matplotlib code that plots the C-alpha trace (Angstrom):
import matplotlib.pyplot as plt

x = [13.4, 17.0, 17.1, 18.9, 22.0, 22.1, 24.6, 22.2, 19.3, 21.3, 22.5, 18.7, 18.0, 20.9, 19.2, 16.1, 14.0, 13.2, 10.8, 13.7, 14.9, 12.1, 14.1, 17.2, 15.6, 13.8, 17.2, 19.4, 17.0, 17.1, 21.3, 21.5, 19.3, 20.9, 24.5, 23.1, 21.2, 24.5, 26.1, 23.7, 22.0, 18.8, 15.8, 14.2, 17.3, 18.2, 15.3, 15.6, 19.1, 18.2, 15.6, 18.0, 20.4, 18.0, 16.9, 20.4, 21.1, 18.3, 19.0, 22.7, 22.1, 24.0, 27.4, 27.2, 29.8, 29.2, 31.2, 29.8, 26.4, 26.5, 29.7, 28.4, 25.6, 27.4, 29.5, 26.3, 25.1, 28.4, 28.7, 25.0, 25.7, 29.0, 27.0, 24.2, 27.1, 28.6, 25.4, 24.6, 28.0, 26.8, 23.8, 24.0, 24.0, 21.8, 22.2, 18.6, 17.5, 20.6, 20.8, 23.5, 24.1, 26.5, 23.8, 23.2, 20.0, 20.6, 21.5, 19.0, 17.2, 19.3, 22.5, 21.8, 21.1, 24.5, 26.4, 24.7, 25.5, 29.0, 29.2, 27.6, 30.4, 33.2, 32.1, 31.3, 35.0, 36.2, 36.8, 34.4, 36.4, 37.1, 33.5, 32.5, 34.7, 33.9, 30.1, 30.6, 32.5, 31.2, 27.7, 26.8, 28.8, 30.5, 33.7, 37.2, 37.7, 34.1, 35.0, 38.2, 36.2, 33.9, 36.6, 39.1, 42.0, 43.2, 42.1, 45.0, 44.9, 41.2, 41.9, 44.7, 42.5, 39.6, 42.0, 43.2, 39.6, 38.3, 41.4, 40.7, 36.9, 38.0, 40.2, 37.6, 34.8, 37.0, 37.9, 34.1, 33.2]
y = [34.6, 35.3, 38.3, 41.0, 42.8, 46.5, 46.9, 45.1, 47.1, 50.5, 49.2, 49.0, 52.2, 54.0, 52.3, 54.5, 51.7, 54.5, 51.9, 49.8, 52.9, 51.9, 48.6, 50.4, 53.0, 50.3, 48.9, 51.9, 55.1, 53.9, 53.2, 56.6, 58.7, 56.9, 57.9, 61.4, 61.7, 60.9, 63.4, 66.2, 65.5, 66.6, 64.3, 66.7, 67.8, 64.1, 63.3, 66.1, 65.3, 61.5, 62.5, 64.7, 61.7, 59.5, 62.5, 63.3, 59.1, 59.6, 62.7, 61.3, 58.0, 57.9, 58.3, 55.1, 53.3, 49.4, 50.0, 48.8, 50.8, 51.2, 53.1, 55.4, 56.0, 56.9, 59.3, 61.1, 61.1, 62.4, 65.2, 66.2, 66.6, 68.3, 70.6, 71.2, 71.8, 74.5, 76.3, 76.2, 76.6, 79.2, 77.4, 75.6, 71.9, 69.6, 66.1, 65.4, 61.9, 60.3, 56.5, 54.4, 50.5, 50.6, 50.7, 47.3, 46.2, 46.0, 49.4, 51.5, 54.4, 57.0, 55.4, 55.4, 58.9, 59.5, 57.3, 58.7, 62.3, 61.4, 59.6, 62.6, 65.0, 62.8, 62.2, 66.0, 66.6, 64.7, 66.6, 66.3, 63.7, 61.6, 61.7, 60.7, 57.6, 56.3, 56.7, 55.1, 52.0, 51.6, 52.7, 52.3, 49.0, 50.1, 48.2, 49.9, 49.2, 50.6, 53.8, 54.2, 54.2, 56.9, 59.5, 58.7, 57.1, 53.9, 51.0, 50.8, 54.8, 54.4, 51.6, 53.9, 57.0, 55.0, 53.4, 56.9, 58.4, 55.6, 56.1, 60.1, 59.1, 57.0, 59.4, 62.3, 59.8, 59.0, 62.5, 63.7, 60.4]
z = [-99.6, -98.3, -96.1, -98.1, -96.5, -95.9, -98.7, -101.0, -100.0, -100.5, -104.0, -104.6, -103.0, -105.2, -108.5, -107.4, -105.6, -102.5, -101.2, -100.0, -97.7, -95.4, -94.4, -93.7, -92.1, -89.8, -88.8, -88.4, -87.2, -83.2, -83.6, -85.5, -82.8, -79.9, -81.0, -81.6, -78.4, -76.7, -78.7, -78.5, -75.0, -76.4, -77.4, -80.1, -81.9, -81.9, -83.5, -86.3, -87.0, -87.4, -90.0, -91.9, -91.8, -93.9, -96.0, -96.9, -97.5, -100.0, -101.4, -102.0, -102.7, -105.7, -103.6, -102.0, -103.6, -102.4, -99.1, -95.5, -95.3, -91.5, -92.1, -94.7, -92.6, -89.4, -91.7, -92.8, -89.1, -88.1, -90.7, -89.9, -86.3, -87.1, -89.3, -86.2, -83.7, -85.9, -86.2, -82.5, -80.8, -78.5, -77.3, -73.8, -73.8, -71.9, -69.9, -70.1, -70.9, -70.9, -70.6, -69.8, -70.4, -67.5, -64.7, -62.7, -61.9, -58.1, -57.7, -56.2, -57.9, -55.9, -56.7, -60.4, -60.6, -58.6, -61.0, -63.7, -63.0, -62.4, -65.7, -67.2, -65.9, -66.7, -70.5, -70.6, -69.6, -72.7, -75.7, -78.5, -80.6, -77.4, -76.7, -80.3, -80.2, -76.8, -77.8, -81.1, -79.6, -76.1, -76.3, -80.2, -80.4, -83.5, -84.5, -84.7, -88.2, -89.0, -86.8, -88.7, -91.8, -90.5, -88.9, -91.7, -89.6, -89.4, -87.1, -85.1, -84.4, -83.4, -80.9, -79.6, -79.2, -77.6, -75.0, -74.3, -74.2, -72.0, -69.5, -69.5, -68.8, -65.9, -64.6, -64.8, -63.1, -60.2, -60.0, -59.6, -57.1]

ax = plt.figure().add_subplot(projection="3d")
ax.plot(x, y, z, "-o")
ax.set_aspect("equal")
plt.show()
């Protein structure tokens, strides 16, 4: 039996086969959670929002129109995060539980913590939209064309914005070093 694509599975879900959603959940819940963790900096909130994303995916299954599933689910995640952020603008943000792929294994624990803190500070200095683009592209590995679809922009504009955001991030990082 051939393995179904995300899109084929979502079509079955949209036609009422809700058991198939488990496969999509298994494939995407960690990606969605990690994206949200980097955006919220709170493990518990990220878990709650991740559940909300999949709840909304089921609730609005008929709105899926045969596009790329990853773009559709990340658009939902982005919207749920935005809703959450709007509701909790005044609450303080935490830097707990961040994990960065940029750490080298040879670096000792103390240096890792210093680099992590500097990167946290630099990432926090970015605007929300720049931080979101960096996280989607560099941490989640989402391609420019998919990000463009998620944020409602063009691929060229997203490439430019990511490049500029990375440039700002480097500047902030070096400033904090």
